[in-house]
C-alpha positions in Angstrom: -90.5 176.2 -76.3 -87.8 176.0 -73.9 -86.8 179.6 -74.4 -85.7 180.2 -70.7 -82.8 177.2 -71.2 -81.7 178.8 -74.5 -79.4 181.2 -76.1 -81.3 184.4 -76.8 -79.9 186.8 -79.7 -81.2 189.9 -80.6 -80.7 190.0 -84.3 -80.2 187.2 -86.8 -77.1 185.4 -87.2 -75.7 182.8 -89.4 -77.3 180.4 -87.1 -80.7 181.2 -88.3 -79.5 180.7 -92.1 -78.2 177.2 -91.0 -81.2 176.2 -88.9 -83.3 177.4 -91.8 -81.4 175.0 -94.0 -81.7 172.1 -91.6 -85.1 173.0 -91.3 -85.7 172.3 -95.4 -83.7 169.1 -95.1 -86.2 168.0 -92.2 -89.6 169.1 -94.3 -88.4 167.5 -97.5 -89.4 164.0 -96.3 -87.0 161.6 -97.6 -83.7 163.7 -97.6 -80.2 161.9 -96.9 -78.5 164.0 -94.3 -75.0 163.1 -94.1 -73.5 163.8 -90.9 -70.0 162.5 -89.5 -69.4 160.0 -87.0 -68.4 161.0 -83.8 -65.7 158.6 -83.5 -64.5 159.3 -86.9 -66.0 156.7 -89.1 -68.6 156.6 -92.3 -71.4 159.3 -92.6 -74.2 158.3 -91.1 -77.9 158.9 -92.8 -81.5 158.8 -93.1 -83.3 160.7 -90.9 -86.1 160.2 -93.4 -85.6 157.3 -95.6 -87.7 154.7 -96.2 -87.8 151.5 -93.7 -91.2 150.6 -94.1 -92.6 148.2 -91.7 -88.9 148.2 -90.0 -88.1 147.4 -86.6 -85.1 149.2 -86.7 -82.4 146.3 -87.2 -80.3 145.9 -89.7 -77.0 144.6 -91.5 -74.6 144.2 -88.6 -71.7 145.9 -90.7 -70.9 149.1 -90.0 -71.1 151.3 -93.3 -67.6 151.5 -94.9 -66.2 155.1 -94.9 -66.3 155.9 -98.8 -63.8 159.0 -100.1 -66.8 159.5 -102.6 -68.7 162.2 -101.7 -72.4 160.8 -100.8 -75.2 162.8 -103.3 -78.8 163.8 -102.1 -81.4 161.8 -103.0 -84.1 163.9 -105.2 -86.7 165.5 -103.2 -90.0 163.9 -103.7 -92.8 165.9 -104.3 -94.8 167.5 -101.1 -97.4 165.5 -99.9 -100.5 166.6 -97.8 -99.8 167.1 -94.0 -100.1 164.0 -92.2 -103.1 164.0 -89.9 -102.2 161.1 -88.0 -100.1 157.9 -87.8 -99.5 156.4 -91.3 -98.0 153.3 -92.8 -97.4 155.0 -95.8 -95.3 157.4 -93.4 -93.8 155.0 -91.1 -90.2 156.0 -91.4 -90.6 159.7 -90.1 -94.6 159.7 -89.3 -94.8 162.6 -91.7 -93.9 165.8 -89.8 -93.8 164.4 -86.8 -89.9 163.9 -87.6 -89.2 160.5 -85.6 -85.7 159.7 -86.1 -85.9 155.8 -87.3 -82.5 155.3 -88.7 -81.3 152.2 -89.8 -78.4 152.1 -87.4 -78.6 153.2 -83.5 -75.6 155.2 -83.7 -77.6 157.1 -87.0 -80.4 158.0 -84.3 -77.6 159.2 -81.9 -76.0 161.5 -84.2 -79.2 163.1 -85.7 -80.6 163.5 -82.5 -77.7 165.4 -81.3 -77.8 167.3 -84.4 -81.2 168.0 -83.7 -80.6 169.4 -79.9 -78.0 171.5 -81.1 -80.2 173.2 -84.1 -83.2 173.5 -81.5 -80.6 174.7 -78.7 -78.7 177.7 -80.8 -82.1 179.0 -83.1 -83.0 182.3 -81.6 -85.4 182.7 -79.1 -88.9 183.3 -80.6 -87.9 182.3 -84.2 -89.8 179.5 -86.3 -86.9 177.5 -86.5 -86.6 177.1 -82.6 -90.1 176.0 -82.5 -89.9 173.8 -85.3 -86.6 171.9 -83.8 -87.9 171.5 -80.5 -91.4 170.2 -81.6 -89.3 167.1 -83.6 -87.0 166.9 -80.9 -89.7 166.7 -77.8 -91.5 164.1 -80.4 -89.0 161.9 -80.4 -88.2 162.3 -76.7 -91.6 161.2 -76.1 -92.0 158.4 -78.6 -88.9 156.9 -77.1 -90.3 157.3 -73.7 -93.4 155.4 -75.0 -91.4 152.5 -76.6 -89.2 151.8 -73.4 -92.3 152.3 -71.2 -90.7 155.4 -69.7 -93.6 157.7 -68.2 -94.5 160.6 -70.5 -92.8 163.8 -69.4 -94.8 166.0 -71.5 -98.6 165.7 -71.5 -98.7 167.5 -75.1 -96.7 164.7 -76.4 -99.0 162.1 -75.4 -100.0 160.8 -78.9 -96.1 160.7 -79.8 -95.6 158.8 -76.8 -98.6 156.2 -77.5 -97.2 155.7 -81.3 -93.9 154.4 -79.2 -95.4 152.5 -76.7 -97.8 150.4 -79.0 -95.9 150.4 -82.5 -92.2 150.6 -81.6 -91.9 148.5 -78.4 -90.7 145.3 -78.1 -93.8 142.7 -78.1 -91.5 141.2 -74.6 -91.6 144.3 -73.1 -88.8 145.9 -71.7 -85.6 144.4 -71.4 -85.0 143.3 -67.5 -81.3 144.7 -68.2 -81.6 147.9 -69.3 -80.9 147.1 -73.3 -81.8 149.9 -75.3 -83.3 147.7 -78.3 -82.7 144.0 -79.3 -80.8 144.1 -82.8 -81.7 140.4 -83.4 -79.5 137.8 -84.8 -77.8 139.2 -87.3 -75.8 141.0 -84.3 -74.7 138.1 -83.0 -71.1 138.2 -83.8 -68.0 137.7 -82.0 -67.8 137.6 -78.6 -71.0 136.7 -78.3 -72.0 133.0 -78.6 -73.7 131.7 -81.9 -76.7 130.6 -79.4 -78.2 133.8 -79.0 -81.0 134.9 -80.6 -80.2 138.7 -80.2 -77.5 141.4 -79.5 -76.7 145.0 -79.7 -73.6 147.3 -80.2 -72.8 148.7 -76.9 -70.7 151.5 -78.3 -74.0 152.6 -80.5 -76.0 153.2 -77.4 -73.3 154.6 -75.7 -73.2 157.4 -78.5 -77.4 157.6 -77.5 -76.5 158.0 -73.8 -73.9 161.2 -74.6 -76.7 162.6 -77.0 -79.3 162.7 -74.6 -76.5 164.0 -72.2 -76.2 166.7 -74.2 -79.8 167.5 -74.5 -80.5 167.2 -70.6 -77.4 169.8 -70.1 -79.3 172.4 -72.7 -82.6 171.7 -70.5 -84.6 169.4 -72.6 -86.3 166.3 -70.6 -83.9 163.4 -71.5 -83.8 162.6 -67.4 -86.1 159.7 -67.5 -84.5 158.5 -70.9 -81.0 158.5 -69.3 -82.5 156.7 -65.8 -83.7 154.0 -68.3 -80.1 154.0 -70.0 -78.3 153.6 -66.6 -79.2 150.3 -65.6 -77.2 148.9 -68.2 -73.8 150.6 -67.9 -73.7 151.4 -64.1 -74.6 147.4 -63.7 -71.8 146.9 -65.9 -69.4 148.9 -64.1 -70.2 148.3 -60.4 -72.5 144.8 -60.2 -70.0 141.8 -58.8 -72.3 139.6 -61.2 -70.8 140.6 -64.4 -67.6 142.2 -65.5 -66.7 145.6 -66.3 -64.4 144.7 -68.8 -67.4 144.0 -71.0 -68.0 147.5 -71.1 -65.8 147.5 -74.2 -66.9 144.3 -76.1 -68.1 145.0 -79.8 -71.5 143.4 -78.9 -73.5 142.3 -76.0 -76.1 140.0 -75.7 -79.7 140.8 -75.4 -81.9 137.6 -76.1 -81.0 134.1 -75.0 -81.5 130.8 -76.8 -85.3 130.6 -76.3 -85.6 134.0 -77.7 -86.3 136.0 -74.6 -84.7 138.8 -72.9 -81.5 137.8 -71.1 -82.9 138.5 -67.5 -79.9 138.1 -65.1 -75.9 139.4 -65.6 -75.2 135.7 -65.2 -77.2 134.7 -67.9 -75.7 137.7 -69.5 -72.3 136.3 -69.1 -72.7 133.0 -70.1 -73.5 134.2 -74.1 -69.7 135.4 -74.1 -67.3 133.4 -75.5 -64.5 134.5 -73.1 -64.5 135.5 -69.5 -62.1 138.4 -68.8 -59.3 138.4 -66.7 -59.2 141.3 -64.0 -58.3 144.5 -65.8 -58.2 142.7 -69.1 -59.2 145.6 -70.8 -58.3 146.3 -74.5 -55.1 148.6 -74.8 -54.7 148.5 -78.8 -57.5 150.7 -80.1 -57.1 154.2 -80.9 -58.5 156.7 -78.8 -61.2 158.0 -80.7 -62.4 154.3 -81.5 -62.4 153.1 -77.6 -65.5 151.5 -76.8 -64.3 151.3 -73.0 -63.6 155.5 -73.5 -67.0 155.7 -75.0 -68.6 154.0 -72.4 -66.6 156.2 -69.6 -68.2 159.4 -71.6 -71.6 157.7 -71.5 -71.5 157.5 -67.7 -70.3 161.1 -66.9 -73.7 162.1 -68.1 -75.1 159.5 -65.4 -73.7 160.6 -62.2 -76.9 161.6 -60.8 -78.2 158.4 -61.3 -78.6 155.3 -60.0 -79.4 151.7 -60.6 -80.1 148.7 -58.7 -78.3 150.4 -55.7 -75.6 151.7 -57.8 -74.6 155.1 -58.2 -73.7 156.6 -61.4 -71.1 158.4 -60.0 -69.2 155.3 -58.9 -69.6 153.8 -61.8 -67.9 156.7 -63.8 -65.4 157.0 -60.9 -64.4 153.0 -61.0 -64.0 153.3 -64.9 -61.8 156.7 -64.9 -59.7 155.1 -61.8 -59.2 151.9 -63.9 -59.6 152.2 -67.7 -56.1 152.5 -69.4 -55.1 154.9 -72.4 -56.4 157.9 -70.6 -53.1 159.3 -70.8 -53.1 159.5 -74.7 -56.1 161.9 -74.4 -53.6 165.1 -74.2 -51.4 163.5 -77.1 -54.1 162.0 -79.5 -57.4 163.3 -78.9 -59.6 164.3 -76.2 -62.8 163.4 -77.4 -63.9 161.2 -75.0 -62.3 162.7 -72.0 -65.6 164.0 -70.7 -65.7 164.8 -67.0 -69.0 164.9 -65.0 -70.9 168.4 -64.8 -73.4 167.7 -62.2 -72.3 166.4 -58.6 -74.9 164.7 -56.7 -75.4 166.4 -53.2 -73.6 165.0 -49.9 -73.0 161.6 -51.6 -69.4 161.4 -52.7 -67.9 164.5 -51.0 -67.6 164.0 -47.5 -67.6 166.7 -45.4 -65.4 168.1 -42.4 -68.2 167.2 -39.7 -67.7 163.9 -40.4 -65.4 161.8 -37.9 -62.1 161.1 -39.3 -63.0 156.9 -38.9 -66.0 157.9 -41.7 -63.5 159.2 -44.2 -60.7 156.1 -43.7 -63.3 153.6 -44.1 -64.5 155.0 -47.8 -63.6 152.7 -50.2 -61.5 153.6 -53.0 -62.8 154.1 -56.5 -61.9 150.7 -57.8 -64.2 148.7 -55.6 -67.2 147.0 -56.6 -70.2 145.5 -55.3 -73.4 146.6 -53.1 -73.0 148.7 -49.7 -69.4 147.0 -49.0 -68.7 144.1 -50.8 -65.7 145.4 -52.4 -62.8 144.3 -54.3 -59.7 145.8 -52.6 -56.8 144.5 -54.7 -56.0 147.2 -57.3 -54.3 147.2 -60.8 -50.7 146.7 -60.6 -48.6 149.9 -60.8 -52.2 152.3 -60.8 -52.6 152.6 -57.1 -56.0 153.0 -55.6 -57.7 156.5 -55.6 -59.4 157.8 -52.2 -61.5 160.3 -51.4 -60.5 163.4 -50.2 -62.4 165.7 -47.4 -62.9 169.1 -48.8 -62.9 172.2 -46.6 -66.8 172.5 -45.1 -68.4 175.1 -42.9 -71.7 173.2 -42.9 -73.4 174.1 -39.5 -74.2 170.9 -37.6 -76.6 170.0 -35.0 -75.7 167.5 -32.2 -78.2 165.1 -31.4 -80.7 166.7 -29.1 -83.8 165.5 -27.0 -85.2 169.5 -26.6 -87.9 170.3 -28.7 -86.3 173.7 -30.4 -83.3 175.0 -31.7 -81.5 177.4 -30.8 -81.5 181.0 -32.2 -79.5 180.7 -36.0 -80.9 180.6 -38.9 -80.0 178.9 -42.1 -79.3 175.3 -43.2 -78.1 172.9 -40.0 -76.8 169.6 -41.5 -77.7 166.5 -39.3 -75.0 164.4 -39.1 -75.4 160.6 -39.7 -78.7 160.6 -41.2 -78.7 158.5 -44.5 -81.5 156.8 -45.4 -79.6 154.3 -47.2 -77.5 153.0 -43.9 -80.6 151.9 -42.3 -82.3 149.8 -45.4 -83.4 146.1 -45.1 -81.2 143.9 -45.7 -81.2 141.7 -49.0 -83.2 138.4 -48.6 -83.8 135.3 -51.2 -86.9 137.2 -52.2 -85.6 140.4 -53.1 -82.5 142.3 -53.0 -84.0 145.4 -50.6 -80.7 146.5 -49.3 -79.6 147.2 -52.9 -82.5 149.3 -54.1 -83.7 150.8 -51.4 -82.0 154.3 -52.4 -85.3 154.3 -54.9 -87.3 154.9 -52.0 -86.5 158.6 -52.3 -85.5 158.7 -56.0 -88.2 157.4 -57.6 -90.6 160.2 -57.2 -91.6 160.0 -53.2 -92.6 161.9 -51.0 -93.4 162.5 -47.3 -95.0 163.7 -44.6 -95.2 166.0 -41.3 -96.2 163.9 -38.4 -96.5 166.8 -36.0 -97.7 164.8 -33.0 -94.4 162.8 -32.7 -92.3 165.7 -34.5 -90.7 163.2 -37.2 -90.7 163.5 -40.9 -92.2 160.2 -42.6 -91.0 158.9 -45.7 -92.6 156.2 -48.0 -92.1 155.8 -51.7 -90.5 153.3 -54.1 -92.7 151.3 -56.5 -93.1 150.8 -60.3 -89.8 148.5 -61.1 -87.7 150.6 -59.2 -88.3 149.7 -55.4 -90.6 146.9 -54.2 -90.3 147.5 -50.4 -92.9 149.2 -48.7 -90.9 149.8 -45.1 -91.4 153.5 -43.5 -88.4 155.8 -42.8 -88.6 158.6 -40.2 -86.3 161.4 -39.1 -87.0 161.7 -35.7 -86.5 165.7 -34.9 -86.5 164.5 -31.1 -83.5 162.7 -31.2 -82.1 164.2 -34.6 -81.7 160.4 -36.1 -83.3 158.7 -39.2 -84.6 155.4 -38.6 -86.6 152.5 -40.2 -90.0 152.0 -38.3 -90.9 148.8 -39.9 -89.6 145.7 -42.5 -90.8 145.4 -46.0 -93.7 143.1 -46.5 -93.2 139.8 -48.1 -93.4 139.6 -52.0 -96.1 137.5 -54.0 -94.4 134.5 -54.5 -93.4 132.7 -57.5 -91.5 133.9 -60.8 -91.5 137.2 -62.2 -93.0 139.6 -63.2 -94.2 140.9 -60.0 -98.1 141.4 -60.2 -99.5 145.1 -60.2 -101.5 145.3 -57.3 -102.1 147.7 -54.8 -101.9 145.5 -51.7 -99.3 142.9 -50.7 -99.7 139.6 -49.7 -100.0 140.5 -45.9 -102.7 143.2 -47.0 -100.4 146.5 -46.5 -100.1 149.3 -49.1 -97.6 148.3 -51.6 -95.2 150.5 -52.3 -95.6 153.2 -55.0 -94.4 156.3 -56.8 -96.0 158.5 -54.0 -95.1 162.0 -55.9 -97.1 164.5 -53.8 -100.1 162.2 -52.9 -99.2 161.8 -48.9 -101.0 164.0 -46.7 -101.2 164.2 -42.7 -104.6 164.1 -41.8 -103.7 165.9 -38.3 -107.2 165.5 -36.7 -107.1 161.7 -37.3 -103.5 161.7 -36.9 -103.1 159.6 -40.4 -101.4 159.5 -43.2 -103.5 159.5 -46.3 -102.2 157.9 -49.9 -104.1 157.9 -52.9 -103.1 156.9 -56.4 -99.2 156.5 -57.3 -97.7 154.0 -59.7 -97.8 150.8 -57.4 -94.7 148.4 -57.4 -94.5 146.0 -60.1 -92.5 144.7 -62.9 -94.7 146.6 -65.6 -98.0 148.8 -64.4 -99.4 152.2 -64.6 -101.1 154.6 -62.3 -103.3 153.2 -59.0 -106.5 155.0 -57.9 -106.3 153.0 -54.7 -106.8 155.0 -51.4 -105.4 154.0 -47.8 -104.6 155.6 -44.4 -101.9 154.7 -42.3 -102.6 154.7 -38.3 -99.5 156.3 -37.2 -99.5 155.4 -33.6 -99.8 151.5 -34.7 -98.4 151.5 -38.6 -101.4 149.5 -39.3 -102.8 150.0 -42.9 -106.2 150.3 -44.1 -107.6 150.3 -47.3 -110.3 152.9 -47.4 -111.7 152.5 -50.9 -113.2 149.0 -50.4 -116.9 150.1 -49.6 -116.9 153.3 -51.6 -119.6 154.3 -53.7 -117.1 156.4 -56.0 -113.5 157.0 -56.0 -111.5 159.6 -58.1 -109.7 158.1 -61.1 -105.9 158.4 -61.9 -104.8 160.0 -65.3 -101.0 158.6 -65.1 -100.7 158.0 -61.2 -99.2 161.5 -60.6 -101.2 163.3 -57.7 -100.8 166.2 -55.6 -102.4 166.5 -52.2 -102.4 168.5 -48.9 -104.4 168.5 -45.7 -106.7 171.7 -45.0 -107.0 172.3 -41.3 -109.8 174.9 -41.7 -112.4 172.1 -43.4 -110.6 169.0 -42.2 -110.6 167.9 -45.6 -107.7 166.5 -47.9 -107.7 168.1 -51.5 -106.3 166.0 -54.6 -105.5 167.3 -57.9 -104.6 164.6 -60.3 -103.5 167.1 -62.9 -106.9 167.3 -65.0 -109.6 166.8 -61.9 -110.0 168.3 -58.3 -111.3 166.5 -55.0 -111.6 166.6 -51.5 -111.6 163.6 -49.4 -113.3 163.4 -45.8 -111.8 161.3 -43.4 -114.6 161.2 -41.3 -117.3 160.3 -43.7 -114.7 158.3 -45.6 -116.2 159.9 -49.0 -114.9 161.9 -52.0 -116.6 164.7 -53.4 -115.5 165.8 -57.4 -114.8 169.3 -57.5 -113.8 169.8 -61.2 -113.9 166.8 -63.6 -111.8 167.4 -67.0 -110.6 170.9 -66.2 -107.8 172.2 -68.0 -105.0 169.8 -67.6 -102.1 170.8 -65.0 -98.4 169.7 -65.7 -97.5 166.9 -64.0 -93.7 168.0 -62.9 -95.6 170.7 -60.1 -96.1 170.6 -56.3 -98.8 171.4 -54.2 -99.3 172.9 -51.0 -102.4 174.2 -49.0 -102.3 178.0 -47.5 -105.2 177.9 -45.1 -105.1 181.5 -44.0 -105.9 182.7 -47.6 -108.0 179.1 -48.3 -105.6 178.3 -51.4 -104.5 175.4 -53.3 -100.8 176.7 -54.4 -98.8 174.7 -57.3 -95.5 175.5 -58.4 -93.0 173.3 -61.0 -92.9 172.2 -64.3 -93.3 175.4 -67.0 -91.8 174.4 -69.5 -94.5 171.8 -69.8 -96.7 174.5 -71.1 -99.2 174.1 -68.2 -97.2 174.5 -65.3 -95.2 177.3 -63.2 -97.9 178.5 -60.8 -101.0 177.8 -60.5 -103.7 178.3 -57.7 -107.3 177.1 -56.6 -109.7 178.3 -54.5 -110.8 176.1 -51.4 -113.2 178.3 -49.6 -116.9 177.2 -49.3 -118.9 177.9 -52.4 -115.4 178.1 -54.8 -115.8 177.2 -58.2 -112.4 175.3 -57.8 -111.3 176.7 -61.2 -107.6 176.3 -61.8 -106.2 179.9 -61.7 -103.0 180.5 -64.0 -100.7 183.0 -61.9 -97.7 183.0 -64.4 -98.1 186.5 -65.6 -99.0 188.3 -62.4 -96.2 186.6 -60.3 -93.0 188.1 -59.7 -89.8 186.6 -58.2 -90.9 183.2 -58.3 -88.8 181.7 -61.5 -86.6 179.0 -60.1 -90.0 177.6 -58.5 -91.9 178.1 -61.9 -89.1 176.0 -63.8 -88.3 173.4 -61.4 -89.6 169.9 -61.3 -91.6 169.1 -58.3 -90.2 171.5 -56.0 -90.3 171.4 -52.0 -93.1 173.6 -50.9 -94.5 173.9 -47.0 -96.5 176.1 -45.4 -94.9 178.4 -42.8 -97.6 179.6 -40.3 -95.9 182.1 -38.6 -95.1 184.4 -41.4 -98.1 183.0 -43.3 -96.3 182.4 -46.6 -95.2 179.2 -48.6 -91.6 178.5 -48.2 -90.3 176.9 -51.5 -87.1 175.0 -52.4 -85.9 174.1 -55.5 -82.1 173.0 -54.9 -79.1 174.8 -53.9 -78.8 177.2 -50.7 -81.6 179.7 -51.5 -85.2 179.4 -50.4 -88.1 181.4 -51.6 -90.9 183.1 -49.3 -93.7 183.3 -51.8 -96.2 185.6 -50.7 -100.0 184.8 -52.2 -101.4 188.2 -51.3 -99.1 190.1 -53.1 -98.0 187.0 -55.4 -94.2 187.9 -55.0 -91.1 185.4 -54.0 -88.6 186.6 -51.8 -85.1 184.8 -52.2 -83.5 184.1 -49.1 -79.7 182.7 -49.4 -78.3 180.5 -46.6 -74.8 179.1 -47.1 -74.0 175.4 -46.8 -77.3 173.9 -48.2 -78.2 170.6 -49.2 -77.0 170.8 -52.6 -78.6 170.3 -56.0 -82.5 168.8 -55.5 -82.5 165.0 -56.0 -83.2 164.7 -59.6 -86.9 163.3 -59.5 -87.9 166.0 -57.1 -88.7 167.0 -53.5 -92.5 166.5 -53.5 -93.2 166.4 -49.8 -89.8 165.9 -48.3 -89.8 169.4 -46.9 -92.3 169.8 -44.3 -92.5 172.6 -41.6 -92.6 171.5 -37.8 -94.3 173.8 -35.2 -92.6 172.1 -32.4 -89.0 173.4 -33.3 -90.2 176.2 -36.1 -88.2 174.7 -38.5 -88.3 173.3 -41.5 -86.9 169.5 -42.3 -85.9 168.4 -45.4 -84.7 164.9 -46.4 -83.4 165.3 -50.1 -81.9 162.1 -51.0 -80.9 158.6 -49.7 -77.0 159.1 -49.8 -77.1 162.0 -48.2 -77.8 163.5 -44.4 -80.9 165.4 -43.7 -80.9 169.1 -43.2 -83.0 171.7 -40.9 -84.0 174.9 -41.9 -84.3 177.8 -39.7 -86.1 181.3 -41.1 -86.2 183.3 -37.8 -83.6 183.9 -35.4 -86.1 183.7 -32.2 -87.9 180.5 -30.9 -91.1 181.7 -31.9 -92.2 178.0 -31.5 -95.9 176.8 -32.1 -98.0 174.9 -30.0 -98.8 171.6 -32.2 -102.2 172.1 -32.1 -101.7 175.8 -33.8 -103.1 175.8 -37.5 
């Protein structure tokens, strides 16, 4: 259960009785739950119900409001518990409690209510366990339905049901549509030649519900990331029109019955082209589709899509959508403001130059990386960014290999990765999408010989470039070391191959699977999820020569290769044995570069959370993992890697003190400090944690003016220790500057050969 995120209560309150009554309704199988429309409309129903074999499509007309109270249908006789998925239980699937409403807004309202019930139920109660189980079942099913990676391994069955039974046979929408509601939704302003359409405002209800769940600590971030493309692109992409955000319908399928795949094709199925700022002004505040979209965007400010930030999208709609002056006099229902600020992106610091501040685009600007429209709405002045005061320490570019005597966080100005992205070309919009080099679950290594943090990632359908980036600590600059490989020619979808046409390693979600093989001066890569339109985990092995930047595929002639479970992998190099140790969440391996061979040390062991990060403590010969405690199989684990070990996963949760922030984080930053012989952990904010595996205790240290919140998809290997400067380097996100962290006041630097 998610007890760490919920409201603890010492005694039973009226909430218990409310929760218990809702539990009864959920358990009776086909009870209508009358729930008021968030926009003041009709009751939505059918958490249970009977839509046998339905794809979720229904009549295009919203249910009419009625003054006659709806009567509850008689509860049917209880049936035996369902042990597997059954056609007879298609709508709910028995005790799975799936929310297969006939209208998407019904799913949204039901999910919102289920979230409230789960959150407010007392910790440790049967009600809380019940509601959270049903809530997580629905999250997993929706992840499978939309080809989103499973967040909770314990819900694999529900994910598989969503993927195999509910997913559109054409795959996921290229533009991020939640669902195609069919021809019956093809109504004005959609041209009748379209074969499918949907209601954007209904989907935006669901985005608001997912955002509420995320604020309560439930794992909906991946579903919000999926939903962000349609909303963020519509607000900012110059290929379409933001005014379409408040249309009654939007097109999903073209005249041939295929997914609409480009924004220009999307535009062609509207029966009008909006003039600039041609927003609706006659609707009521409560029923404004544009204001509902703005509220949905408030939950997406920490996400990005196709190179556009959710924060910029919300800023744009906030600055340009009329009618917000009526919030105070009519209804503040949709006057939501973002609760999560992306770190170091939208707020310049005092350390930036005056020129940097004055050249920022107003919030009305649209387009990618400077392709803006500077004209403003008549009577509405452009909104400019203000520079708040900041005391963040900065380091001027230096050539020496150590810092001064100060401790704490040091921001490195002008080290934003997004400023050195490759240009867009005819094959792919590299520059527009390269923010996902970091945000798409990607890591890095410490190239100790050259004193630089290497960053490599992207992958899946988030980013197709395989170029390499480096934070150079000798010059204090962030650079791109090479250009991306050409993509496979021809129309999509992009094939899921581990190598590019020029025989280099394909981009991928790297997670924690990158390691620096110090004695060979190579970067090691295993697994991940490679760049392709639709795909899954890979189990190929590569090394990168860091002197020549030449890739070598290592598994071509291997007798055996590790398997992949879901693409997620954690690895680290052990200087004692000169082996790389690899955990794929279920198996444990070692890799010997000198013999180019793997040894399987544990197979089908107890699964660990795939929201964990790992680091080796070479002095104690331990492979230590932190994160993902909410999964039930995360928190803190350790594996003894000493010779003749049994390599069993040890659960340290009960015996460890002071490490809650790292245990509850997703993919925290971890690095070994060879001077103090402790593990340094960071999970966002100003605080760091020094973990002593000998005493199993964490000591928190707060240094002001830190990097801000952790990038939502984790730090992975982008926090590393560098002996030549006796400091830790961190690249948190593509739109923010890099940081150095110094934990000692004097220059206790180590020689690069120190282990």
